[in-house]
N, C-alpha and C positions, 0 to 999 in steps of 0.2 A: 448074637441072636441070629438064628437061622429059621427060614420058613420057605414054603413052596411058592413059586411065582409062575403064573401062566403067561408065556410069551407067544406073540402072534406075528405073522407076516400079514400086515393089514393096511389096506388102502382107504384113506378117508381124508376129508378136508380138515385143516387145523381148526376151523370154526364150525364143526359139525358135532351133533349129538350122537352120531352113529356109534354103535357098539359092536365088537366082534362077536361071532357065534362060535360055539363049541368050546373046548378046553384048551385048544392050541397045543403048545409044547410046554409041558410042566417041568421046571428045573428047580433044584434046591439051591437056595442062595443064602449067603451070609451077609448080615447087615454090617457095613463098615462104619467107622467113626471118622469124622462127624457126619451125621446123616439126619434127615427129617422125614416126616410123613409126606410132605409135598414134593420133596426132591430126594428120594432115597438114593443111597450110594451102596451098590450091591456087588458082591463077589460070588461068581458061580462055583458052587461045590461040585456040580455035575460036570462030567467031561463032555466037551463039545468042540469040534474042530474049528468051526467058523460060525459064530452067531450073528454075523453082520446083517443077515436078511431079517432078523427078528427086530422089528421096529416099534412094537407095541406090547403092553403088559397089563396084567390085572393081578393085584395083590389082595386076596380075600381077607387077609389079616387086617388090612386097612380099609377094605371095602371101596377101593378106588381104582380107576383106570389111569394108565400112565403112558406118556410118550417116552420112547428111548431116545435120549439126546446124544449119547456117545457110547462107544465100546472101546475099551483099552485092554491091552494084554500085559500082565506084569507077573514075572516069576512063575510062569506056567499056569496062571489063572486069568480068566476073562473077567473084567470088571465093567459094570454098566452104570450109567447115571440116568435116572428117570425124572420126569416132571409130570405132575398131576394134570389130567385132562378133565377140567371141571364140567364141561358140557356133557361128556359121556357119563361121568360119575353121577351127576345129578339130573340125568335126562328125565326120569320119572317125575321128579318134583317140578322141573321146568315145564314139562308138558301139562301138568295138572294146574299150573298157575294161569291166571287170566291177566293179560297185559294189553296195553293200548298199542295195537300193531299199526305202524305207519305204512309199511310196504310188505307185500307177501307175494309168493309165486303161485300159490294154489287158490287164493281168494283175493278179489280186488273189486273196487268200485270204479266203473268206467266213466262216471260223471265227474270224478275228481281230476283236476288238471295235474298232469305229471310234468314237473319241471326238471326231471332228471336229464332229459334230452333237449338240446337246443334246436330251434327251428332252422331249416335251411334258408338260405338268403334269397332264393328266387320264388316267385309265385306262379301258380298254375291258374289260368283264367278260363272260366266257362260262363255261359249265360243261359237263362231260361226266359222265354218270351210268353206273354199273355195273349196268345193267338185268338182264342175264343172271344175274349173281351174285345180285342182289336177288330175282329170281323163284325161284331155287333155295333161297335162304336164308330166304324167308318163304312157304314152300309149304304152309301149313296150321297149323303149330304142333303141339307135342307136349310131353309131360311125361316126366321121368325121376324115378322114385320110388326112394329108397334105403330098404330095409326090413331090419331085423334079424331074421334067421331061421336063421342058421347054415348056410345052404345054400352060400354062396360063400366058400370058404376063402381064395381069392386076395385078396379085399377085406375081410378081417377079419370074416367072418360077415355082411356086409351085401350083399344082393342088389339089383341095380339093374334096374328094369323100365322099359321104354319104352312109353308108352301115349299114345293120342290122346284127344281130348275125350270121345268117347262111352264109352270104357273108363273114363276118369276119372269120368264120371257114374255108371257102374255101381259103381265102387269107393266113391264117396261114399254111394250107397244102401246098400251093404253095411256101411260103417262106421257109418252112422247108424241102420240098421234091422235089420241081420242078427243071427243067433244065433251066439254065439261058443263056447258049451260045449254039449256033448251031455248036458244035465241037464234033464229035464222038470219037475223040482220047483223050479227056480230061474228066476226071471223074467229077461227080457232086460235089464231095468234093473239088476238086481243083477249080472248077468254082466258088464256093461260097467263097473260100479263096481269089481268085483273084478279084472277083466282089461281094462285100458284099452288099446284098440288103438293109440291115438296114441303110446304109449310105444315102439312098435316102428318107427315111421316116423323114419328118420334125417334125411332131406332130401327136399324136393320142388322140382324146378327146371323151369321152363318154357323151351322153346326155340322160336324162330320157324319152325323147319324140321321136316320130317317124319322123325323118327328111326325109328319102327317099320318103315317101308317102305324104309329106307336099305340099300343094298348096300355101303356104304363100310366098315362095321364088322361084326364077327362077332356074331351073336345066335342064341340058341336059344329055344324056346318052352316056357313052363311056367306054372303057376297061381301067382297072387300069394299068398304066405304071410306071415302076421303071427305071428312067434314060432312057436308050435307049431300054429297054426290056419291052415287053408287056405280062402281066399275063393272058390275054384272059378272065379275070373275069370282067363282066359288072357291072357298078355301076353309079348312078347319079353323075354328076359333078356340083358343086355349082358355080353359077355365082358370081364372086367376087364383083360385084356391087350391089348384092341383097342378103344380108346375115342375115337379121333380121326376126326372127319368133316371132309373138306376141301371148300373152295369157292374158286373162282378165276375170274378174268376178265381178259383183256388188252384195253386200249383204245389208240387212237392219240391222243396228245396233239396237238391242232391246232397247226399252225405259226403263227408270228407273221404278221400280214397283210403285213408288209414283209420277210419272210424272204428274198426275192429279193435284198435288199441285203446279206444276211449271216445265216448260221445262228446267229451269236452273239445275234441278237435273240430266239431261242427260249430263251435263258438269262437268268440274273439279270444286271443289275437290270431289264432290259426286260420280262421275263416273271416273274411270281410265281405260284407254285402252292400251293394249300391243299387238302388232302384231308380231307373230312368223312366219317367211316366209323363208323356205329353208335355203340356204347359206347366205341370207341377214341378218340373225340373228334376234334379238328381237328389234323391233322398238317401242319406246314409242310414243303414239299419244295423242295430246291435245284433250281431250273429249269435250271441249267447242266448237270445230268445228262442232259437231253434235248436239248441243243444239237446233238448229232450223231445221236442215235437217238430216235425219238418214240414208242416202244412202252413202255407202263406196264402191268405185271402186278400186280394186287392179289390176294392169297391170304389166306384166313382158315381156320385149322384149329381146330376146337372140340373140346375134351375134354368129352364129354357127361356124365361123372361129376363132375368138379370144377367144370364150368361155365366154365372159363377158356379164352379164345380167344387165338390167336396171329395177329397181323397181320403179313404180310411184303410188302414192295414190291420189285419188281425192274425193271430198265431193260434194254431191248434185246429184239430179236425172235429172232435165231438162237441166241444164248447169253446169256440174261438174267442180269444180275448183281444180287445182293442188295445193297441199300443202306439198308434200314430194317427194323427188327423191333420189335414192341411186344406186350405181353401186357395183357389186360383181361378183366373178367368179361363173359360172353355169356349164360350161363344166368341166368334171372330167378328169384330165390327166391320161392316161393309160400307162402302161409299158409292152412292149413285148420284147422277147429276142429270139435269134437264136443260137443254138449250132453248132459250126463248128470245124473242125480239123485244127490245125495249121501245115501247111506242109512246111513252108519256114523258113529257118534260122538255124536249128540245124545241127550238123555234120552228114554227110551221113552215116557214119559207124554205127550209133546207130539204123538205120532202118534195121531190119532183112529182109530177103527175103520174109518171110511169110507176114510181115507187108506190104512190098512194093506190093506184089501181091494183098493184100486186097484192096489197093487203085487203082488198075488198072495200066495199062502201059501207064501213061499219057505222053503227048508230051514232048520230050526233056529230060526226066528223065535220060535215059542212056547216053545221049550225054553231060550231065553236064550243061545243061541250067539252071536247078534248081539244085544247087550244094549242098544244105544242107537242113536239116529238123529242124525247130525251136523247135517244141515240139510235143510229141505224145499225150499229154493230151488235151481233148476238151476245147475250148474257148467259152465263152458266150458273144455274142454281144447283147446290149440292146438299146432300143429306147423308149423315153418317161419317165414319172415319175409315181409313184403310187399315186392315188387319192382316195377319199372316196365317196361312194354313200349314206352314212347314212343320209345326209341332206334331201333326197327326200322320206324318209319313210313315213312321215306324211304330210297331207295337210297343207297349210297355215292356221293359226288359229288366230282369234281375241279373246284375253283373256280379259274379262270384270270384273272389280271389282266395286261393288256397295256399297255405304254407305247410310243407311236409316236414316230417322229422326223420332223422337218420335211423338206421336199423336198431331195434331194441334187443335187449338180452334179459328176458324174463327169468331165466334160470338163475342168473347171478345177481340180478337187480330187483326182481319182482315188479309189482305195480302198486299204485297207491290203494290202501284199504281204509286206513284212518278209522279204526273201530276197535272196541275192547273185545278181545277174542280169547278163548281158551286155546293155548298153544297146541295141544295135541289134536285139535281139529284141523290143523294145517299141516302142510308138508313142504319140504324144500326150503327156499330162502324165506327168512322172516326178519324184519327189523322192527324193534319196539322203541317206545319213547317213555321216558320217566319211569323206568322199571322199579317196581317194588315187589320183592319176592321173599317169602318166609321159608327158609331152608335151614336145617340144623347143620350148618357149615361154618367154617372159620371165616373171620372177617376178610382175610385175603381171598378166599375162595368166592365169597359173595361179591367182592369187588370185581373179580375176574368175570363172574357170571353176568353181572350188570353191564360190564363193558362189552362183552360179546353180544348180548341181546340188543343193546342200543346201537352198536356199530353194524349189526347184521350177522346172522348165523344161519345154519342149515339144520332144520329139525328133520332128522332122518332116523 
């Protein structure tokens, strides 16, 4: 049996659907025995000196493209062995089929994690600080003093005053040196022994921000009163029903330096985020939250009476979504003390006349109303506890660790697509999964087609 065969010198990948153009070199061939449609064994009837450059063929009789696997010369004739190229032969049918494409070079989904490439073993560190929030949060510092005076029914008789440093200095001068009772015949020392001003101070908290000048909460103005006594020092009074001062700032979380390869690199495990925020400590953040949106909003609301702050984190710009909330102390407890003389309780005879004169001729001393002196050593009366301001030295900071990938090869590996696609809408590298294709081909050819599509081929 003889027929014409079109031979080509043709360059293509062995897993490509590419077909040669033109008619090539048409030679008349004799079909030798044994032979098959898939692996024809042909003898050239046409005279040709050297066919070694002819590596590809098309047999119209069989309607198939073939690879030339070998040329041999026997008794004056060139003999060739061919093997069917199923991708080129069934290119049209393959292109018209719809398959689930795992990877492709011409279309891909950048949000899908590409595990084709391993991450490099070292991390690149960057950070972003919340400078605007920090400036507002640490704009001078102020104190909130809780004093028992019965003026504020809403807070169980405790009035909370907001003062800055210079008012606090005035208050200290008053506590240490002021006159408490309107009694000219009782010395100041005895007045403070009898009426200890420290017992009226419920709490003293320091805050890194300016409370007296804040417009975020309701405040009135009054003089600071200790029990029944008025210091005549004016300060804002905090409304017990309105005590939360808010602070917030939004930042843009920088994209991974290789984010053009996929936004998934902005998420875990290629990106790790750690927020360091004042006394709230270090907060690990799932970076995957920002794989699609890179806006992070940090908000701190501080209850200036209790000193408790609430940290909230939100992701997104147009409609931020809450993904983290934490409570922690923000107000720093302060300790103040007052030095007084103990004048009650010790035997009267230990007090010399010079000492007695030094305290003044206070009411009832000679008449025995105060019959003894407890101690001549000064006593220290304290209020509050010692806290730390160290947490507010640095602004909140987002610490970013990035892990990069080695160079990619889209041409030969594609990128993840993971979608059902008609093959002829793609080009270049394509890899499918669970291929099902209806083609009028032999079982062996269908098996080869399925193997090529699932292992990766080039639609050209």
